[in-house]
N, C-alpha and C positions, 0 to 999 in steps of 0.2 A: 584144231586144238593141239597145243604143244604138250609133249610129255615133260616130266619134271626136269630132265637134263636140258632139254631145249628151252624150257621156261627159265631155267637158271641162266643159260646163255643170253636169252633175250633180256632178262633183268640186269645182267652185268654189262650189257652193251650200252654203256653210257657215253663213251667217246669212240670216235673212229680210229681205234688204236693201230690198225695196219698202216695208216697214213703217217704215223710218227716214226716208222722204221726208216733207217738210212743205211747205206752200204758202208758206214764208217766203223762198224763193230762186227764181231763174229756172227751174231744172229742176223744182222742185216745183210752181210755178205752171202750167207746161205740163202736167205729169203730172196734177195735180188738175183742170186745165181740161178735158182731154179726158175724164176720168172723169165730171165733171159733165155734159158734153155727151152722153155715152152714157146717163147716168141720165135726162136730160131726154128723150132719144129714146124710151126705154122708157116713161116716163110718158106721152108723146104717143101711143104705140101703145096703151097701156091706155085712155086717154081716148077714142080712136076706137072702141074696143070696149065702152065704158061699163062698164069693170071697174076696181075700185080698183087702182092701180099696184102696191101692196104684195102683191097676190094674183097678179100675173103671174109665171109660172114663168120663170126665167132659167137658161140653161146657159152657163157660161163654159168654153170649150175652151182649154186651155193656161193654166189659171188660176195656175200657179206657186204662190207662197205665199199667193195669194188676196186680195191687197190690194184689187182691184176688188170682189170679193164682200164684203169687209169694209165698203167704202163703201156698198154696197147694203144690207147689214144695218143700218148706222148710220142710214140714211134710212128704215128701216121695212120693207124688202122681206123677205118670209118664205119664199118658195119658190125657194131658190137651190141650184144644183148646180155643182160645179166638177170638171173632170178635168185631169190632166196626166200626162205620161209619167214625170216626176221623182218618185221616191219621197220624196226629201228635201224637195222643195217641198211635197208633200202633207202630210208630217209637220209642217212649219211651219204650213201652213194650218189643220190641226186644232187647233193651239195657240191660234190667234187668233180663230177663228170660233165663234159660239155656236149658230147655227141651221143654217147651210148644210151641205150634204152634199158632201164632197169624196172623190175616189178616184183611184187610179192607173188610167189607161186609155190605150189606143192609139187615136188619132183617125184612123187610116188605114184603118179597116175594122173592123166588128164592135163598134161602140160599143154599150153596154148600154141602148139606147133604141129604142123601137118606131118604125116608119116614121111620119113626119108627126106626131110627138108633142111637139115643142118649139115653144113660142110665140116665144121670143127666144133666139138663140144669139149669143154674143159671142166674138170673138178679139181680145183687147186686148194689143197688142204681142206677138203670137205668131207670125204668118206668117213673119217674118224668121228665126225659129228652126227652120224646117222646110226640109229639103233640097228644093230646087226640084223635083226629079223626083217627089217624094211629094205635092206640093201638090194635084195633080188628084185623087188618091185621097182626101185629106182633104176636099176640097170636095165630092166625090161623096157622102161620108158626111154632111156637113153638109146637103146637098140632100135626102138620104134622110130625115133625122130632123126637118127643119124643117117646121112646119105650112104648108099653103097660106095665104098672106097673113101668115105670120109674118115676123119681121124678123131680119136678120143684120147685126150691127154689128161692124165691123172697124177697128182702128187699127194703123198701121204706121209705122216710122221713115222719114223722107224721105231721098231721095238728096242733099238739101242738107247732110246730116250723113253724110259718107262713112264707109264701113267702115274700121275700124282693124285693123292687124295683130293677130292673136290674138283677134279678135272672136268672140263666140259667135253672130254673125249670119251667115247665108248671103248675104243681100242686103238692100238698102234699096230703097224704091220711089218712083218718080215717079207722078204721076196716071196717065200713060199706061201704065206698066208694071204698076201695080196693076189697071187696067181689063183689060189683056190677061191677067193672071193669073186674074182672076175671070170672064172671058168665058165659060168653059165652063158656069157655073152659071146 
């Protein structure tokens, strides 16, 4: 069951809006910039393990319409999984992706993955959509399924961009508040 903010997001998800962004404007340059940085971090992880990057399994929690997974597919990654609580977002994701597996799932417990089974877990612009009291549960689940020495990549909006009335975000983060939020893991 979705809370009112999540339901608002679900109701507003009428188009796969992430797929309309391009690197031709300021917002697009920022968006594609952090996606490229995340991809390079995954490539660095693969290089350290002497494994072709394209073979590194990646789990994107809160994948939405799977724009980030689409970028990974476009650069040759083949072992991609995405989950999101939004059935609409997952429906859009399935329209755009060729190889990635996407499904509706609850990230607050009972994810359909074995303990210590994931090499790379990403939360790309996701944490702000989670009710703050539920974040510890989600992080516990991430910690359960992440392999020892795996990597957890997270991007969040900055407090330099304040919340707007009617936003689908519960919070934005400073470096300090993000560290405090992630401290339990």
